C-alpha positions as CSV (number, residue, x, y, z in Angstrom):
1,X,3.9,-21.8,-33.6
2,X,3.2,-19.9,-30.5
3,X,1.0,-22.0,-28.3
4,X,0.1,-19.3,-25.9
5,X,-3.6,-18.7,-25.4
6,X,-4.7,-15.3,-24.4
7,X,-8.2,-15.5,-22.9
8,X,-10.6,-12.8,-24.0
9,X,-10.5,-9.6,-21.9
10,X,-13.6,-8.3,-20.4
11,X,-14.9,-4.9,-21.6
12,X,-17.4,-4.5,-18.8
13,X,-17.0,-1.4,-16.6
14,X,-15.9,-1.9,-13.0
15,X,-18.8,-2.7,-10.7
16,X,-19.2,0.2,-8.3
17,X,-20.4,-1.0,-4.9
18,X,-21.8,1.0,-2.1
19,X,-19.0,3.0,-0.5
20,X,-18.9,3.4,3.3
21,X,-18.9,6.9,4.6
22,X,-18.3,8.7,7.9
23,X,-16.2,7.1,10.6
24,X,-16.2,3.7,8.8
25,X,-14.7,5.4,5.7
26,X,-11.9,6.9,7.9
27,X,-11.2,3.6,9.6
28,X,-11.1,1.7,6.3
29,X,-8.8,4.3,4.7
30,X,-6.6,4.2,7.8
31,X,-6.6,0.4,7.8
32,X,-5.8,0.2,4.1
33,X,-2.9,2.6,4.4
34,X,-1.4,1.0,7.5
35,X,-1.7,-2.6,6.3
36,X,-0.3,-1.6,2.9
37,X,3.2,-1.2,4.5
38,X,3.1,-4.8,5.9
39,X,2.1,-6.2,2.6
40,X,4.5,-4.1,0.5
41,X,7.7,-4.9,2.4
42,X,7.6,-8.7,2.1
43,X,6.5,-8.3,-1.6
44,X,9.6,-6.1,-2.2
45,X,12.0,-8.5,-0.5
46,X,10.7,-11.7,-2.0
47,X,10.4,-10.4,-5.6
48,X,13.8,-8.6,-5.4
49,X,15.5,-11.8,-4.2
50,X,13.7,-13.9,-6.8
51,X,14.7,-11.5,-9.7
52,X,18.3,-11.4,-8.5
53,X,18.6,-15.1,-8.1
54,X,16.8,-15.8,-11.4
55,X,19.0,-13.4,-13.3
56,X,22.1,-14.9,-11.8
57,X,21.1,-18.4,-12.8
58,X,20.0,-17.5,-16.4
59,X,23.0,-19.2,-17.7
60,X,21.3,-22.4,-16.4
61,X,17.8,-23.5,-17.2
62,X,17.0,-23.2,-13.5
63,X,17.1,-19.4,-13.8
64,X,14.0,-19.4,-16.0
65,X,12.1,-21.4,-13.5
66,X,13.2,-19.2,-10.6
67,X,11.9,-16.2,-12.6
68,X,8.6,-18.0,-13.2
69,X,8.2,-18.7,-9.5
70,X,9.0,-15.0,-8.8
71,X,6.3,-13.9,-11.2
72,X,3.8,-16.2,-9.4
73,X,4.8,-14.8,-6.0
74,X,4.2,-11.3,-7.4
75,X,0.9,-12.5,-8.8
76,X,-0.1,-13.7,-5.3
77,X,0.6,-10.2,-3.8
78,X,-1.3,-8.7,-6.7
79,X,-4.4,-10.8,-5.9
80,X,-4.1,-9.8,-2.3
81,X,-4.0,-6.1,-3.3
82,X,-7.0,-6.4,-5.6
83,X,-8.9,-7.9,-2.7
84,X,-8.0,-5.0,-0.5
85,X,-9.1,-2.6,-3.2
86,X,-12.5,-4.2,-3.4
87,X,-13.1,-4.5,0.4
88,X,-11.6,-1.2,1.5
89,X,-11.9,1.2,-1.4
90,X,-15.3,0.1,-2.6
91,X,-14.6,-0.3,-6.3
92,X,-14.8,-3.8,-7.8
93,X,-12.1,-3.5,-10.5
94,X,-12.0,-6.5,-12.9
95,X,-9.0,-8.9,-12.5
96,X,-6.9,-9.0,-15.7
97,X,-6.8,-12.2,-17.6
98,X,-3.5,-14.0,-17.5
99,X,-2.1,-15.8,-20.5
100,X,-2.2,-19.6,-20.4
101,X,-0.6,-22.3,-22.5
102,X,-2.4,-25.0,-24.5
103,X,-3.1,-28.2,-22.8
104,X,-0.2,-30.6,-23.0
105,X,2.5,-28.0,-23.3
106,X,5.8,-28.9,-21.6
107,X,7.2,-27.3,-18.5
108,X,9.5,-25.0,-20.4
109,X,6.6,-23.8,-22.7
110,X,4.4,-23.1,-19.7
111,X,7.3,-21.2,-18.0
112,X,7.9,-19.0,-21.0
113,X,4.2,-18.3,-21.2
114,X,4.3,-16.8,-17.7
115,X,7.4,-14.8,-18.6
116,X,5.8,-13.4,-21.8
117,X,2.6,-12.3,-20.1
118,X,2.6,-8.5,-19.7
119,X,0.4,-8.6,-16.6
120,X,3.0,-10.9,-14.9
121,X,5.6,-8.2,-15.2
122,X,3.1,-5.5,-14.1
123,X,2.6,-7.5,-11.0
124,X,6.4,-7.6,-10.6
125,X,6.6,-3.8,-11.0
126,X,3.9,-3.4,-8.4
127,X,5.9,-5.5,-5.9
128,X,9.0,-3.4,-6.6
129,X,7.5,0.1,-6.5
130,X,4.4,-0.3,-4.3
131,X,6.4,0.1,-1.1
132,X,7.1,3.7,-2.0
133,X,3.4,4.8,-1.8
134,X,2.7,2.2,0.9
135,X,5.5,3.7,3.2
136,X,4.3,7.2,2.6
137,X,0.6,6.3,3.3
138,X,1.6,4.3,6.4
139,X,3.8,7.2,7.8
140,X,1.2,9.9,7.2
141,X,-1.7,7.9,8.6
142,X,0.2,6.9,11.7
143,X,1.5,10.5,12.2
144,X,-2.0,12.0,11.9
145,X,-3.6,9.5,14.4
146,X,-0.6,10.0,16.8
147,X,-0.9,13.8,16.6
148,X,-4.7,13.6,17.3
149,X,-4.4,11.2,20.2
150,X,-1.3,12.8,21.7
151,X,-2.5,16.4,21.4
152,X,-6.0,15.8,22.7
153,X,-4.8,13.8,25.7
154,X,-1.7,16.0,26.5
155,X,-3.5,17.8,29.3
156,X,-3.6,14.5,31.2
157,X,-0.2,13.0,30.7
158,X,1.9,16.2,30.6
159,X,1.9,16.2,34.4
160,X,4.2,13.1,34.3
161,X,6.8,14.9,32.2
162,X,9.8,16.4,34.0
163,X,10.5,19.5,32.0
164,X,13.5,20.5,34.1
165,X,14.8,24.1,34.7
166,X,16.4,24.6,31.2
167,X,13.6,23.1,29.1
168,X,12.1,25.2,26.3
169,X,8.6,24.2,25.3
170,X,7.0,24.5,21.9
171,X,4.7,27.2,23.2
172,X,7.7,29.3,24.3
173,X,9.4,28.9,20.9
174,X,6.3,30.1,19.2
175,X,5.8,33.0,21.5
176,X,2.6,31.7,23.2
177,X,4.0,32.0,26.7
178,X,5.8,30.1,29.3
179,X,4.7,27.3,31.6
180,X,2.5,24.3,31.2
181,X,-0.8,26.0,30.5
182,X,0.2,27.5,27.1
183,X,1.8,24.2,26.2
184,X,-1.4,22.3,27.0
185,X,-3.5,24.7,24.9
186,X,-1.1,24.5,22.0
187,X,-1.1,20.7,22.0
188,X,-4.9,20.7,22.3
189,X,-5.1,22.9,19.2
190,X,-2.7,20.6,17.3
191,X,-4.7,17.5,18.3
192,X,-8.0,19.1,17.3
193,X,-6.6,20.1,13.9
194,X,-5.3,16.6,13.4
195,X,-8.6,15.1,14.4
196,X,-10.6,17.3,12.0
197,X,-8.2,16.7,9.1
198,X,-7.8,12.9,9.6
199,X,-10.5,12.1,7.0
200,X,-8.8,14.3,4.4
201,X,-5.3,13.1,5.1
202,X,-6.2,9.4,5.2
203,X,-8.3,9.7,2.1
204,X,-5.5,11.4,0.1
205,X,-2.7,8.9,1.0
206,X,-5.0,5.9,0.6
207,X,-6.1,7.2,-2.8
208,X,-2.5,7.7,-3.8
209,X,-1.6,4.1,-3.0
210,X,-4.8,2.7,-4.5
211,X,-4.3,4.7,-7.7
212,X,-0.9,3.2,-8.3
213,X,-2.3,-0.3,-7.6
214,X,-5.3,0.2,-9.9
215,X,-3.0,1.4,-12.7
216,X,-0.7,-1.6,-12.5
217,X,-3.0,-4.3,-11.4
218,X,-6.4,-3.7,-12.9
219,X,-6.1,-1.4,-15.9
220,X,-5.6,-4.3,-18.3
221,X,-8.9,-5.8,-17.1
């Protein structure tokens, strides 16, 4: 007889908390996207190594326990991501209920319970694929902030650049003229555009990563 206990799942709708706006919203979206990369990479490495090691040891009983540990590692990263969703995205999605075994079940029975739990494997999938949207969000956010900061301050630090006699500036390539002045105005325009569009860019990439996280980590709640 299957001794696995599946706790009742909540049917309550997610609690919508007050969402920050303005500069704070931009900073939270940026922080969410940048920090996602530093959470996704160790998750990918640890879970990939765990799966490979567990699969290689499946001929022995130890392989099952390695896989169980791997699912719990993935679960830890899933909990961390749910906390980030609540604090940075402003939606308190419910945490899915994980299956548990009956009291007194042996180690093997408890191990198999973790491996049969669908949410455990959704956590593993998140650890394996979350780095894709995390890397994209990280790169776009960093590029937009760098373009804004570099373009708006170019008028100051361009004087320290040795262009040389054969250098061709971006302003020359686009037909805006030769010399430092057209290059300064072009970079100022680029920086201004990046600054104006930072809220949109950071919101879109943060929403992309958060959408994948919510689909895998909270939808069964």
